[in-house]
PLY file of the C-alpha trace (Angstrom):
ply
format ascii 1.0
element vertex 358
property float x
property float y
property float z
element edge 357
property int vertex1
property int vertex2
end_header
-87.80 69.66 199.50
-87.57 73.37 200.18
-88.64 75.64 197.35
-85.48 77.12 195.90
-87.14 80.28 194.60
-88.67 81.25 197.94
-85.43 80.57 199.74
-83.45 82.56 197.21
-85.68 85.59 197.78
-85.70 85.55 201.61
-82.39 85.75 203.44
-81.93 84.87 207.08
-80.91 88.19 208.69
-80.18 89.58 212.17
-82.32 92.31 213.63
-81.97 95.81 212.22
-79.17 97.68 214.01
-77.57 94.54 215.45
-73.86 94.65 216.23
-71.58 93.32 213.45
-70.85 89.66 214.04
-74.28 88.95 215.51
-75.49 85.52 214.46
-79.06 84.77 213.44
-79.22 81.02 213.03
-81.28 79.60 210.12
-84.68 78.45 211.29
-84.87 74.66 211.50
-81.16 74.13 210.88
-79.85 70.98 212.62
-76.98 71.08 215.14
-73.56 70.90 213.48
-72.05 67.47 212.83
-68.30 67.75 212.30
-66.23 65.23 210.34
-62.45 65.69 210.19
-60.43 64.26 207.32
-56.67 64.31 207.93
-54.25 63.18 205.23
-50.90 63.40 203.56
-49.35 61.40 200.73
-48.72 58.42 203.03
-51.80 58.32 205.27
-55.45 59.17 205.65
-57.77 59.18 208.65
-61.34 60.25 209.23
-62.57 61.34 212.67
-65.91 62.28 214.13
-65.38 65.47 216.14
-67.45 66.03 219.27
-66.03 69.50 220.02
-64.00 71.84 217.80
-61.16 72.06 220.33
-60.25 68.47 219.40
-59.06 69.79 216.02
-56.29 71.95 217.53
-53.87 69.05 217.93
-54.11 68.28 214.22
-53.24 71.85 213.28
-49.80 71.46 214.86
-48.68 68.85 212.33
-47.93 69.05 208.62
-50.93 67.16 207.31
-53.81 68.65 205.31
-57.17 68.97 207.06
-60.68 68.99 205.66
-63.22 69.92 208.32
-66.70 69.07 207.06
-69.40 70.85 209.08
-72.99 69.82 208.31
-75.61 71.92 210.07
-75.64 75.51 211.37
-77.98 75.14 214.33
-75.64 75.74 217.30
-74.04 79.14 217.89
-71.54 77.92 220.51
-70.09 75.33 218.13
-69.75 77.89 215.35
-67.91 80.34 217.58
-65.66 77.51 218.83
-64.75 76.70 215.21
-64.09 80.39 214.61
-61.72 80.39 217.58
-59.83 77.29 216.40
-59.24 78.58 212.86
-59.13 82.33 213.69
-62.14 82.99 211.44
-63.18 86.62 211.31
-66.53 87.34 213.05
-67.93 88.91 209.88
-67.11 85.70 207.99
-69.01 83.60 210.54
-71.92 86.04 210.33
-72.07 85.68 206.54
-71.82 81.89 206.76
-74.87 81.73 209.03
-76.98 84.29 207.19
-78.11 82.13 204.26
-78.43 82.37 201.37
-75.46 84.48 200.37
-74.70 85.47 196.82
-71.77 83.37 195.52
-68.72 85.48 196.27
-65.22 85.40 197.74
-63.53 87.57 200.35
-59.91 87.56 201.50
-59.07 87.87 205.21
-55.71 87.99 206.96
-55.18 84.25 207.33
-57.87 82.64 205.18
-60.09 83.02 202.12
-63.88 82.97 202.40
-65.84 81.51 199.49
-69.60 81.05 199.07
-71.18 78.64 196.59
-74.57 77.02 196.11
-75.12 73.29 195.79
-78.07 72.12 193.69
-79.98 68.85 193.61
-83.11 67.39 192.05
-84.74 68.87 188.97
-86.66 65.71 187.99
-90.05 67.21 188.88
-89.17 70.76 187.90
-88.16 71.61 191.48
-84.59 72.17 192.64
-83.07 71.75 196.09
-80.78 74.65 197.01
-78.12 74.62 199.72
-75.36 77.07 200.53
-71.83 75.70 200.94
-69.28 78.03 202.53
-65.51 77.54 202.34
-62.82 78.73 204.71
-59.55 78.07 202.91
-56.33 78.31 204.90
-52.69 77.31 204.39
-53.21 73.63 205.31
-56.91 73.32 205.87
-60.30 73.66 204.25
-63.43 74.12 206.38
-66.76 73.61 204.62
-70.05 74.68 206.17
-73.28 73.10 204.91
-76.82 73.87 206.01
-77.79 70.24 206.54
-76.64 66.68 206.07
-76.21 65.36 202.55
-74.00 66.57 199.72
-72.23 65.62 196.49
-68.83 65.00 198.09
-68.96 61.21 198.51
-66.62 60.71 195.55
-64.09 63.07 197.17
-64.17 61.09 200.41
-63.61 57.90 198.42
-60.66 59.43 196.59
-59.07 60.54 199.84
-59.38 57.08 201.36
-57.88 55.37 198.30
-54.12 54.91 198.19
-54.19 54.87 194.38
-55.43 58.45 194.06
-53.11 61.47 193.84
-55.38 63.89 195.69
-53.54 63.21 198.96
-50.25 64.33 197.47
-51.52 67.88 196.99
-52.35 70.68 199.36
-55.43 72.37 200.75
-55.79 74.67 197.75
-56.15 71.67 195.44
-58.70 70.12 197.80
-60.73 73.36 197.71
-60.60 73.27 193.90
-61.79 69.65 193.81
-64.71 70.38 196.15
-65.69 73.45 194.11
-65.40 71.54 190.84
-67.62 68.77 192.21
-70.32 71.29 193.14
-70.20 72.82 189.65
-70.24 69.43 187.93
-73.37 68.54 189.91
-75.15 71.48 188.25
-75.29 69.74 184.89
-77.57 66.79 185.86
-79.95 69.25 187.55
-80.05 71.51 184.49
-80.52 68.54 182.17
-83.40 67.28 184.32
-85.07 70.67 183.98
-84.51 70.46 180.23
-86.22 67.06 180.18
-89.19 68.53 182.06
-89.48 71.28 179.44
-89.32 68.68 176.65
-92.10 66.67 178.31
-94.26 69.77 178.44
-93.81 70.47 174.73
-96.46 67.94 173.64
-98.89 69.28 176.23
-98.26 72.80 174.99
-99.30 72.05 171.43
-102.27 70.00 172.63
-103.41 73.11 174.50
-105.93 71.22 176.59
-104.27 71.12 180.00
-104.85 74.05 182.31
-101.85 73.00 184.44
-99.40 73.36 181.55
-99.04 77.11 181.84
-98.48 76.81 185.60
-95.85 74.09 185.14
-94.03 76.20 182.55
-94.11 79.20 184.86
-92.68 77.16 187.74
-89.85 75.77 185.61
-88.96 79.24 184.35
-88.88 80.47 187.96
-86.64 77.54 188.91
-84.30 78.25 186.01
-84.07 81.85 187.19
-82.99 80.59 190.62
-80.38 78.33 189.04
-79.14 81.27 186.99
-78.74 83.32 190.16
-76.49 80.56 191.51
-74.33 80.08 188.41
-73.70 83.60 187.10
-72.26 85.05 190.34
-70.19 81.88 190.85
-68.71 82.31 187.38
-67.62 85.82 188.28
-66.30 84.60 191.64
-64.11 81.90 190.07
-62.85 84.42 187.55
-61.97 86.73 190.44
-59.97 83.95 192.14
-58.04 83.41 188.91
-57.33 87.07 188.14
-56.79 88.50 191.61
-53.96 86.06 192.46
-55.61 84.91 195.67
-52.89 83.84 198.07
-54.72 80.68 199.10
-54.47 79.24 195.56
-51.11 78.46 194.01
-50.33 78.98 190.31
-50.87 75.29 189.50
-54.33 75.29 191.04
-55.34 78.45 189.16
-54.90 76.47 185.95
-57.51 74.02 187.25
-59.76 76.91 188.29
-59.87 77.99 184.65
-61.52 74.65 183.91
-64.10 75.32 186.65
-64.73 78.70 185.06
-65.35 77.05 181.68
-67.83 74.67 183.31
-69.66 77.63 184.86
-69.86 79.30 181.46
-71.24 76.12 179.86
-73.80 75.67 182.62
-74.94 79.30 182.38
-75.35 78.97 178.61
-77.48 75.86 179.10
-79.67 77.69 181.60
-80.14 80.61 179.21
-81.04 78.25 176.36
-83.65 76.47 178.48
-85.07 79.77 179.73
-85.50 80.94 176.14
-87.10 77.61 175.22
-89.46 77.91 178.17
-90.45 81.43 177.12
-90.98 80.23 173.55
-93.16 77.34 174.71
-95.22 79.67 176.87
-95.83 81.94 173.90
-96.68 78.89 171.78
-99.14 77.69 174.42
-100.88 81.06 174.46
-101.00 81.01 170.64
-102.52 77.51 170.61
-105.15 78.51 173.16
-105.90 81.65 171.13
-106.27 79.61 167.92
-108.62 77.20 169.63
-110.71 80.11 170.81
-110.73 81.50 167.28
-112.01 78.16 165.96
-114.78 78.18 168.53
-115.70 81.73 167.63
-115.67 80.79 163.92
-118.21 78.01 164.48
-120.42 80.28 166.54
-120.17 83.01 163.92
-121.12 80.64 161.09
-124.12 79.34 163.03
-125.21 82.88 163.84
-124.78 84.00 160.22
-126.90 81.12 158.92
-129.73 81.85 161.34
-129.83 85.60 160.72
-131.81 85.37 157.39
-133.92 82.53 158.77
-134.81 84.66 161.77
-135.67 87.50 159.41
-138.08 85.33 157.39
-139.74 83.80 160.43
-140.08 87.23 161.99
-141.49 88.68 158.81
-144.37 86.22 158.82
-144.95 86.71 162.50
-145.98 90.33 161.96
-149.70 91.09 162.36
-150.51 92.75 159.03
-154.14 92.56 157.86
-153.23 91.78 154.26
-150.47 89.23 153.38
-151.47 87.54 150.09
-149.20 84.49 150.48
-150.88 83.56 153.73
-153.83 82.27 151.69
-151.68 80.21 149.34
-151.93 76.46 149.65
-148.16 75.90 149.32
-146.89 78.98 151.13
-145.66 77.10 154.23
-143.57 74.42 152.42
-142.29 77.08 150.01
-141.08 79.17 152.96
-139.37 76.16 154.55
-137.74 75.36 151.23
-136.46 78.91 150.91
-134.97 78.66 154.40
-133.22 75.39 153.54
-131.87 76.83 150.28
-130.55 79.91 152.12
-128.81 77.69 154.71
-127.25 75.44 152.05
-126.23 78.45 150.01
-124.47 80.04 152.95
-122.70 76.78 153.83
-121.52 76.47 150.22
-120.30 80.06 150.25
-118.35 79.55 153.50
-116.82 76.35 152.14
-115.65 78.09 148.95
-114.03 80.77 151.10
-112.07 78.03 152.90
-113.54 78.58 156.34
-114.07 74.86 156.91
-110.57 73.61 156.02
-109.74 72.90 159.68
-112.89 70.78 160.20
0 1
1 2
2 3
3 4
4 5
5 6
6 7
7 8
8 9
9 10
10 11
11 12
12 13
13 14
14 15
15 16
16 17
17 18
18 19
19 20
20 21
21 22
22 23
23 24
24 25
25 26
26 27
27 28
28 29
29 30
30 31
31 32
32 33
33 34
34 35
35 36
36 37
37 38
38 39
39 40
40 41
41 42
42 43
43 44
44 45
45 46
46 47
47 48
48 49
49 50
50 51
51 52
52 53
53 54
54 55
55 56
56 57
57 58
58 59
59 60
60 61
61 62
62 63
63 64
64 65
65 66
66 67
67 68
68 69
69 70
70 71
71 72
72 73
73 74
74 75
75 76
76 77
77 78
78 79
79 80
80 81
81 82
82 83
83 84
84 85
85 86
86 87
87 88
88 89
89 90
90 91
91 92
92 93
93 94
94 95
95 96
96 97
97 98
98 99
99 100
100 101
101 102
102 103
103 104
104 105
105 106
106 107
107 108
108 109
109 110
110 111
111 112
112 113
113 114
114 115
115 116
116 117
117 118
118 119
119 120
120 121
121 122
122 123
123 124
124 125
125 126
126 127
127 128
128 129
129 130
130 131
131 132
132 133
133 134
134 135
135 136
136 137
137 138
138 139
139 140
140 141
141 142
142 143
143 144
144 145
145 146
146 147
147 148
148 149
149 150
150 151
151 152
152 153
153 154
154 155
155 156
156 157
157 158
158 159
159 160
160 161
161 162
162 163
163 164
164 165
165 166
166 167
167 168
168 169
169 170
170 171
171 172
172 173
173 174
174 175
175 176
176 177
177 178
178 179
179 180
180 181
181 182
182 183
183 184
184 185
185 186
186 187
187 188
188 189
189 190
190 191
191 192
192 193
193 194
194 195
195 196
196 197
197 198
198 199
199 200
200 201
201 202
202 203
203 204
204 205
205 206
206 207
207 208
208 209
209 210
210 211
211 212
212 213
213 214
214 215
215 216
216 217
217 218
218 219
219 220
220 221
221 222
222 223
223 224
224 225
225 226
226 227
227 228
228 229
229 230
230 231
231 232
232 233
233 234
234 235
235 236
236 237
237 238
238 239
239 240
240 241
241 242
242 243
243 244
244 245
245 246
246 247
247 248
248 249
249 250
250 251
251 252
252 253
253 254
254 255
255 256
256 257
257 258
258 259
259 260
260 261
261 262
262 263
263 264
264 265
265 266
266 267
267 268
268 269
269 270
270 271
271 272
272 273
273 274
274 275
275 276
276 277
277 278
278 279
279 280
280 281
281 282
282 283
283 284
284 285
285 286
286 287
287 288
288 289
289 290
290 291
291 292
292 293
293 294
294 295
295 296
296 297
297 298
298 299
299 300
300 301
301 302
302 303
303 304
304 305
305 306
306 307
307 308
308 309
309 310
310 311
311 312
312 313
313 314
314 315
315 316
316 317
317 318
318 319
319 320
320 321
321 322
322 323
323 324
324 325
325 326
326 327
327 328
328 329
329 330
330 331
331 332
332 333
333 334
334 335
335 336
336 337
337 338
338 339
339 340
340 341
341 342
342 343
343 344
344 345
345 346
346 347
347 348
348 349
349 350
350 351
351 352
352 353
353 354
354 355
355 356
356 357
């Protein structure tokens, strides 16, 4: 799985000074695979498209089209799609230059919308993929970086005669796809929350050197998720307030629900980021306390041996006259004094409460 943070920081760009509309294909992106879903209230059909020109005959009818493009690795195919749907060259350039900040842009005959699709989160890592929308009067074209998405439920709904999705237009289909992407954020965020909860016990144990690294990685991942959600929230709000021509009044009511979901997801991310920061501070405090305990033990041992060292050093001096050296019991008396000093110091430290943690 590609690291979301690294990808978020490095955008695929054309050379400096390149002509507008120049495509710089993402490195390692597979060739596009195009699936065409054609439907109205009475029928539904799915087609595998070998070349974009095959789609032109479906544009002449009155049915709604969803063109699902998975892969950005062939420039000729992308330009052919741009020709079929009259997509502006700057829009195609932005679609290819991933990752884009979630945003929307209106063109003469279509609306361009960028979102980010998330996956994973179980191991503290998140898969990040850009999904671009071209929304027209009777069609929606989605561009994905690679195969695999969260749209299987939408395909099932389209193929089912009992669902009402086929009775509505392309703007409602775009809303449903966008809502599905946003709804898929919540399991990813919750998985990251579970990872933080699992690290809580390790934090207060304070004995795992990998804990601080794991916390740092999760906080970095949450920052990447935040960069996906916050701009998308503003983008959806822009679609609602700017009266985008591609979305009818009825669909804007549904977009308000998507906006609420974005707000909820962003609040969850902020809560987990604060929890991660709190746990990191707690971990550093636990490690500091453990170090203090170690230093306390070493200090006590050193304090006990200071007077003993003084006494042993005193009798190691080479004076000619030391009366107690000729006493019969001088040696055991000195050892007894040392023991009494040690016990006395231990008793003093205990009364001061220095040994309560031991």
